[in-house]
DSSP file (Angstrom, degrees, kcal/mol; ACC not computed):
  #  RESIDUE AA STRUCTURE BP1 BP2  ACC     N-H-->O    O-->H-N    N-H-->O    O-->H-N    TCO  KAPPA ALPHA  PHI   PSI    X-CA   Y-CA   Z-CA
    1    1 A M              0   0    0      0, 0.0     2,-0.1     0, 0.0     0, 0.0   0.000 360.0 360.0 360.0 140.7    0.0    0.0    0.0
    2    2 A A        -     0   0    0      1,-0.1     2,-0.1     2,-0.1     0, 0.0  -0.384 360.0-119.5 -74.7 150.9    1.2    3.5   -0.9
    3    3 A T     >  -     0   0    0     -2,-0.1     4,-2.5     1,-0.1     5,-0.2  -0.383  25.4-105.5 -85.2 167.8    2.1    6.0    1.8
    4    4 A Y  H  > S+     0   0    0      1,-0.2     4,-2.6     2,-0.2     5,-0.2   0.913 121.3  50.6 -58.5 -44.8    0.5    9.3    2.4
    5    5 A K  H  > S+     0   0    0      1,-0.2     4,-2.0     2,-0.2    -1,-0.2   0.898 110.5  49.4 -62.0 -41.2    3.5   11.1    1.0
    6    6 A Q  H  > S+     0   0    0      2,-0.2     4,-2.3     1,-0.2    -1,-0.2   0.920 112.0  48.2 -64.7 -43.1    3.5    9.0   -2.1
    7    7 A L  H  X S+     0   0    0     -4,-2.5     4,-2.7     1,-0.2    -2,-0.2   0.907 111.4  49.1 -65.6 -41.7   -0.2    9.5   -2.7
    8    8 A T  H  X S+     0   0    0     -4,-2.6     4,-2.4     2,-0.2    -1,-0.2   0.867 110.6  51.7 -67.3 -33.8    0.1   13.3   -2.3
    9    9 A A  H  X S+     0   0    0     -4,-2.0     4,-2.1    -5,-0.2    -2,-0.2   0.912 111.4  47.1 -65.9 -42.0    3.0   13.4   -4.7
   10   10 A Q  H  X S+     0   0    0     -4,-2.3     4,-2.6     2,-0.2    -2,-0.2   0.914 112.1  50.6 -63.6 -42.3    1.0   11.4   -7.3
   11   11 A L  H  X S+     0   0    0     -4,-2.7     4,-2.5     1,-0.2    -2,-0.2   0.913 109.9  49.5 -62.7 -43.0   -2.0   13.7   -6.7
   12   12 A E  H  X S+     0   0    0     -4,-2.4     4,-1.9     2,-0.2    -1,-0.2   0.902 111.1  50.1 -62.7 -40.9    0.2   16.8   -7.2
   13   13 A K  H  X S+     0   0    0     -4,-2.1     4,-2.2     1,-0.2    -2,-0.2   0.907 110.8  49.4 -63.5 -42.1    1.6   15.3  -10.4
   14   14 A L  H  X S+     0   0    0     -4,-2.6     4,-2.8     1,-0.2    -2,-0.2   0.895 107.5  54.3 -65.2 -39.9   -1.9   14.6  -11.7
   15   15 A H  H  X S+     0   0    0     -4,-2.5     4,-2.3     1,-0.2    -1,-0.2   0.910 109.7  47.8 -59.8 -41.8   -3.0   18.1  -10.9
   16   16 A K  H  X S+     0   0    0     -4,-1.9     4,-2.2     2,-0.2    -1,-0.2   0.909 111.9  49.4 -65.3 -42.1   -0.1   19.5  -13.0
   17   17 A E  H  X S+     0   0    0     -4,-2.2     4,-2.5     1,-0.2    -2,-0.2   0.899 110.9  50.4 -64.1 -40.4   -1.0   17.1  -15.9
   18   18 A V  H  X S+     0   0    0     -4,-2.8     4,-2.6     2,-0.2    -2,-0.2   0.921 110.1  49.9 -63.2 -44.1   -4.6   18.1  -15.7
   19   19 A A  H  X S+     0   0    0     -4,-2.3     4,-2.3     2,-0.2    -2,-0.2   0.906 112.2  47.3 -62.5 -42.2   -3.7   21.8  -15.9
   20   20 A I  H  X S+     0   0    0     -4,-2.2     4,-2.1     2,-0.2    -1,-0.2   0.921 113.2  48.1 -65.5 -44.5   -1.4   21.3  -18.9
   21   21 A A  H  X S+     0   0    0     -4,-2.5     4,-2.4     1,-0.2    -2,-0.2   0.901 111.5  51.0 -63.0 -40.8   -4.0   19.2  -20.7
   22   22 A Q  H  X S+     0   0    0     -4,-2.6     4,-2.6     1,-0.2     5,-0.2   0.924 109.4  49.8 -63.6 -44.6   -6.7   21.9  -20.0
   23   23 A Q  H  X S+     0   0    0     -4,-2.3     4,-2.3     1,-0.2    -1,-0.2   0.897 111.5  49.3 -61.0 -41.0   -4.5   24.7  -21.3
   24   24 A K  H  X S+     0   0    0     -4,-2.1     4,-2.2     2,-0.2    -1,-0.2   0.918 112.8  46.6 -65.0 -43.6   -3.8   22.7  -24.5
   25   25 A E  H  X S+     0   0    0     -4,-2.4     4,-2.4     2,-0.2    -2,-0.2   0.890 112.5  49.8 -68.0 -38.6   -7.4   22.0  -25.1
   26   26 A I  H  X S+     0   0    0     -4,-2.6     4,-2.7     2,-0.2     5,-0.2   0.927 110.8  49.8 -64.5 -43.8   -8.5   25.6  -24.4
   27   27 A A  H  X S+     0   0    0     -4,-2.3     4,-2.2    -5,-0.2    -2,-0.2   0.906 112.2  48.0 -61.3 -41.7   -5.8   26.9  -26.8
   28   28 A A  H  X S+     0   0    0     -4,-2.2     4,-2.3     2,-0.2    -1,-0.2   0.904 112.1  49.3 -65.8 -41.0   -7.0   24.4  -29.5
   29   29 A A  H  X S+     0   0    0     -4,-2.4     4,-2.6     2,-0.2    -2,-0.2   0.915 111.4  48.8 -65.1 -43.1  -10.7   25.4  -29.0
   30   30 A I  H  X S+     0   0    0     -4,-2.7     4,-2.8     1,-0.2     5,-0.2   0.913 111.3  50.2 -63.0 -42.4   -9.9   29.1  -29.2
   31   31 A E  H  X S+     0   0    0     -4,-2.2     4,-2.2    -5,-0.2    -1,-0.2   0.916 112.1  47.6 -61.8 -43.0   -7.9   28.6  -32.4
   32   32 A D  H  X S+     0   0    0     -4,-2.3     4,-2.3     2,-0.2    -2,-0.2   0.910 112.6  48.8 -64.1 -43.5  -10.7   26.6  -33.9
   33   33 A I  H  X S+     0   0    0     -4,-2.6     4,-2.6     2,-0.2    -2,-0.2   0.925 111.3  49.3 -64.2 -44.9  -13.3   29.3  -32.9
   34   34 A K  H  X S+     0   0    0     -4,-2.8     4,-2.2     1,-0.2    -1,-0.2   0.905 110.5  51.3 -60.5 -41.4  -11.2   32.1  -34.3
   35   35 A R  H  X S+     0   0    0     -4,-2.2     4,-2.7    -5,-0.2    -1,-0.2   0.919 112.0  46.2 -62.6 -43.4  -10.7   30.2  -37.6
   36   36 A K  H  X S+     0   0    0     -4,-2.3     4,-2.5     2,-0.2    -2,-0.2   0.877 110.0  53.4 -69.1 -37.0  -14.5   29.6  -37.9
   37   37 A I  H  X>S+     0   0    0     -4,-2.6     5,-1.9     2,-0.2     4,-0.7   0.928 114.6  42.0 -61.4 -44.0  -15.3   33.3  -37.1
   38   38 A T  H  <5S+     0   0    0     -4,-2.2     3,-0.5     3,-0.2    -2,-0.2   0.915 114.1  51.9 -67.8 -43.6  -12.9   34.4  -39.8
   39   39 A E  H  <5S+     0   0    0     -4,-2.7    -2,-0.2     1,-0.2    -1,-0.2   0.892 120.7  32.1 -61.7 -41.9  -14.1   31.7  -42.3
   40   40 A Y  H  <5S-     0   0    0     -4,-2.5    -1,-0.2    -5,-0.1    -2,-0.2   0.392 103.6-127.1 -98.6   2.5  -17.8   32.6  -41.9
   41   41 A D  T  <5 -     0   0    0     -4,-0.7    -3,-0.2    -3,-0.5     2,-0.2   0.932  43.4-178.7  51.7  54.0  -17.2   36.3  -41.3
   42   42 A L      < -     0   0    0     -5,-1.9     2,-0.2    -6,-0.2    -1,-0.2  -0.531  16.6-145.7 -86.1 149.7  -19.3   36.3  -38.1
   43   43 A T     >  -     0   0    0     -2,-0.2     4,-1.4     1,-0.1     6,-0.2  -0.693  27.5-109.9-107.9 166.0  -20.0   39.3  -35.9
   44   44 A A  T  4>S+     0   0    0     -2,-0.2     5,-2.8     1,-0.2     4,-0.3   0.874 119.4  53.8 -62.1 -37.8  -20.3   39.5  -32.1
   45   45 A E  T >45S+     0   0    0      1,-0.2     3,-1.2     3,-0.2    -1,-0.2   0.893 105.6  52.6 -64.9 -39.6  -24.0   40.2  -32.5
   46   46 A E  T 345S+     0   0    0      1,-0.3    -1,-0.2     2,-0.1    -2,-0.2   0.804 107.5  53.0 -66.2 -28.1  -24.5   37.1  -34.6
   47   47 A L  T 3<5S-     0   0    0     -4,-1.4    -1,-0.3     2,-0.2    -2,-0.2   0.481 125.2-102.9 -85.4  -2.1  -22.8   35.0  -31.9
   48   48 A G  T < 5S+     0   0    0     -3,-1.2     2,-0.5     1,-0.3    -3,-0.2   0.523  79.9 131.4  94.6   6.2  -25.2   36.4  -29.3
   49   49 A F      < -     0   0    0     -5,-2.8    -1,-0.3    -6,-0.2     2,-0.3  -0.809  40.6-159.0 -91.9 130.0  -22.8   38.9  -27.7
   50   50 A T        -     0   0    0     -2,-0.5     2,-0.1    -3,-0.1     3,-0.1  -0.744  27.2 -94.7-106.9 157.0  -24.3   42.3  -27.3
   51   51 A A        -     0   0    0     -2,-0.3     2,-0.2     1,-0.1    -1,-0.1  -0.410  49.6-103.2 -65.2 142.5  -22.6   45.6  -26.9
   52   52 A R        -     0   0    0     -2,-0.1     2,-0.2     1,-0.1    -1,-0.1  -0.465  36.5-122.3 -69.1 136.1  -22.2   46.5  -23.2
   53   53 A R        -     0   0    0     -2,-0.2     2,-0.1     1,-0.1     3,-0.1  -0.508  26.7-106.6 -77.6 146.6  -24.6   49.1  -22.1
   54   54 A A        -     0   0    0     -2,-0.2     3,-0.1     1,-0.1    -1,-0.1  -0.422  47.2 -92.6 -66.5 147.7  -23.3   52.3  -20.7
   55   55 A K        -     0   0    0      1,-0.1    -1,-0.1    -2,-0.1     3,-0.1  -0.330  51.6 -93.1 -61.8 144.1  -23.8   52.6  -17.0
   56   56 A A        -     0   0    0      1,-0.1    -1,-0.1    -3,-0.1     2,-0.1  -0.330  44.7-110.8 -60.8 135.4  -27.0   54.3  -16.0
   57   57 A A        -     0   0    0      1,-0.1     2,-0.1    -3,-0.1    -1,-0.1  -0.414  35.2-108.1 -67.8 141.7  -26.5   57.9  -15.5
   58   58 A R        -     0   0    0     -2,-0.1     2,-0.1     1,-0.1    -1,-0.1  -0.449  35.5-110.9 -69.9 142.5  -26.8   59.0  -11.9
   59   59 A K        -     0   0    0     -2,-0.1    -1,-0.1     1,-0.1     3,-0.1  -0.427  36.8-101.0 -71.1 148.6  -29.9   60.9  -11.1
   60   60 A A        -     0   0    0      1,-0.1    -1,-0.1    -2,-0.1    -3,-0.0  -0.409  48.3 -95.0 -66.1 145.7  -29.5   64.6  -10.3
   61   61 A P        -     0   0    0      0, 0.0    -1,-0.1     0, 0.0    -3,-0.0  -0.296  43.9-104.6 -63.1 148.3  -29.6   65.3   -6.6
   62   62 A L        -     0   0    0      1,-0.1     3,-0.1    -3,-0.1    15,-0.1  -0.391  39.8-100.4 -70.9 150.3  -32.9   66.3   -5.2
   63   63 A P        -     0   0    0      0, 0.0    -1,-0.1     0, 0.0     2,-0.1  -0.392  48.4 -92.9 -68.6 150.8  -33.4   70.0   -4.4
   64   64 A P        -     0   0    0      0, 0.0    12,-0.3     0, 0.0     3,-0.1  -0.361  38.1-179.7 -67.4 143.2  -33.1   70.8   -0.7
   65   65 A K        +     0   0    0     10,-2.5    30,-2.5     1,-0.2     2,-0.3   0.637  68.4  40.7-112.0 -26.6  -36.3   70.9    1.3
   66   66 A Y  E     -AB  75  94A   0      9,-2.5     9,-2.0    28,-0.2     2,-0.4  -0.944  63.5-167.9-127.1 146.9  -34.9   71.8    4.8
   67   67 A R  E     -A   74   0A   0     26,-2.4     7,-0.2    -2,-0.3     6,-0.1  -0.999  22.2-133.4-137.5 137.3  -32.2   74.3    5.8
   68   68 A N     >  -     0   0    0      5,-3.1     4,-2.9    -2,-0.4     5,-0.2  -0.798  17.5-155.1 -84.3 114.4  -30.4   74.8    9.1
   69   69 A P  T  4 S+     0   0    0      0, 0.0    -1,-0.2     0, 0.0    24,-0.0   0.772  88.8  53.4 -66.2 -24.2  -30.6   78.6    9.6
   70   70 A K  T  4 S+     0   0    0      1,-0.1    -2,-0.0    -3,-0.1    -3,-0.0   0.911 127.7  14.4 -76.5 -42.3  -27.5   78.6   11.8
   71   71 A T  T  4 S-     0   0    0     -3,-0.1    -1,-0.1     2,-0.1     3,-0.1   0.619  93.2-123.3-110.0 -16.8  -25.1   76.8    9.4
   72   72 A G     <  +     0   0    0     -4,-2.9    -2,-0.0     1,-0.3     2,-0.0   0.477  57.0 152.5  83.8   1.3  -26.9   76.9    6.0
   73   73 A E        -     0   0    0     -5,-0.2    -5,-3.1    -6,-0.1     2,-0.3  -0.333  28.2-155.1 -62.9 147.5  -26.7   73.1    5.8
   74   74 A T  E     -A   67   0A   0     -7,-0.2     2,-0.3    -3,-0.1    -7,-0.2  -0.843  14.4-164.3-125.4 163.0  -29.5   71.6    3.7
   75   75 A W  E     -A   66   0A   0     -9,-2.0    -9,-2.5    -2,-0.3   -10,-2.5  -0.988  17.7-145.8-146.0 138.5  -31.4   68.2    3.5
   76   76 A S        -     0   0    0     -2,-0.3     3,-0.1   -12,-0.3    -1,-0.1   0.621  46.3-111.4 -80.8 -13.5  -33.6   67.0    0.7
   77   77 A G  S    S+     0   0    0      1,-0.4     2,-0.4     3,-0.1    -1,-0.0   0.423  85.8 107.7  95.2  -1.3  -35.9   65.1    3.0
   78   78 A R  S    S+     0   0    0      2,-0.1    -1,-0.4   -16,-0.1    -2,-0.3  -0.865  70.1   4.1-110.7 145.2  -34.7   61.7    1.7
   79   79 A G  S    S-     0   0    0     -2,-0.4     0, 0.0    -3,-0.1     0, 0.0  -0.341 113.7  -8.7  82.9-165.7  -32.6   59.3    3.6
   80   80 A R  S    S-     0   0    0      1,-0.1    -2,-0.1    -2,-0.1    -3,-0.1  -0.478  77.0-116.8 -70.5 130.3  -31.4   59.6    7.1
   81   81 A P        -     0   0    0      0, 0.0    -1,-0.1     0, 0.0     5,-0.1  -0.367  33.5-106.4 -67.3 146.9  -32.1   63.0    8.7
   82   82 A P    >>  -     0   0    0      0, 0.0     3,-1.5     0, 0.0     4,-0.9  -0.265  28.4-108.4 -69.9 161.1  -29.1   65.1    9.6
   83   83 A G  G >4 S+     0   0    0      1,-0.3     3,-0.6     2,-0.2     0, 0.0   0.836 115.7  61.3 -59.7 -36.0  -28.2   65.5   13.3
   84   84 A W  G 34 S+     0   0    0      1,-0.2    -1,-0.3     3,-0.0   -11,-0.0   0.659 109.6  43.0 -68.9 -13.1  -29.3   69.1   13.4
   85   85 A L  G X4 S+     0   0    0     -3,-1.5     3,-1.8     2,-0.0    -1,-0.2   0.573  84.3 116.2-104.9 -13.8  -32.8   68.1   12.6
   86   86 A T  T << S+     0   0    0     -4,-0.9     3,-0.1    -3,-0.6    -3,-0.0  -0.366  88.3   3.5 -63.9 128.4  -33.1   65.0   14.8
   87   87 A G  T 3  S+     0   0    0      1,-0.3    -1,-0.3    -2,-0.1     2,-0.3   0.550 109.7 107.8  76.9   8.7  -35.8   65.4   17.5
   88   88 A R  S <  S-     0   0    0     -3,-1.8     2,-0.7     2,-0.0    -1,-0.3  -0.749  83.2 -90.9-114.9 163.7  -36.9   68.8   16.2
   89   89 A N    >   -     0   0    0     -2,-0.3     3,-1.1     1,-0.2     4,-0.4  -0.635  32.2-156.0 -73.7 113.9  -40.0   70.0   14.4
   90   90 A K  G >  S+     0   0    0     -2,-0.7     3,-1.6     1,-0.3     4,-0.4   0.804  86.7  69.6 -63.4 -30.2  -39.2   69.7   10.7
   91   91 A D  G >  S+     0   0    0      1,-0.3     3,-0.9     2,-0.2    -1,-0.3   0.810  90.8  60.8 -60.6 -29.4  -41.7   72.3    9.7
   92   92 A R  G <  S+     0   0    0     -3,-1.1    -1,-0.3     1,-0.2    -2,-0.2   0.737 107.5  45.5 -68.7 -22.0  -39.6   75.0   11.3
   93   93 A F  G <  S+     0   0    0     -3,-1.6   -26,-2.4    -4,-0.4    -1,-0.2   0.351  81.2 128.8-106.0   4.4  -36.8   74.2    8.9
   94   94 A L  B <   -B   66   0A   0     -3,-0.9     2,-0.5    -4,-0.4   -28,-0.2  -0.320  59.1-125.8 -60.9 141.6  -38.8   74.0    5.6
   95   95 A I        -     0   0    0    -30,-2.5     2,-0.4   -31,-0.0    -1,-0.1  -0.790  22.8-123.0 -88.9 128.5  -37.4   76.1    2.8
   96   96 A D              0   0    0     -2,-0.5    -1,-0.0     1,-0.1     0, 0.0  -0.578 360.0 360.0 -72.8 127.7  -40.0   78.4    1.3
   97   97 A A              0   0    0     -2,-0.4    -1,-0.1   -32,-0.0    -2,-0.0   0.439 360.0 360.0 -96.5 360.0  -40.4   77.7   -2.3
């Protein structure tokens, strides 16, 4: 019966052989695909690849709805309220439109 060290050495050798075989097969597949694309003059769209969409543009920030009269800080009314507004009557800080 083989020892643990012998088995791990065999396993490591097999992993290396698998990696080499995989690289060779991938290279052959890529070469074949490139040849067929050229031969049939295929485009990315015909192969089902679509152009990447541009990232969605960020929305413009909302206009301020509340203002701290002491510091001039503003808040749109969305998200977490600022510290200067916490526990206070929001109506007192509304910006007149």
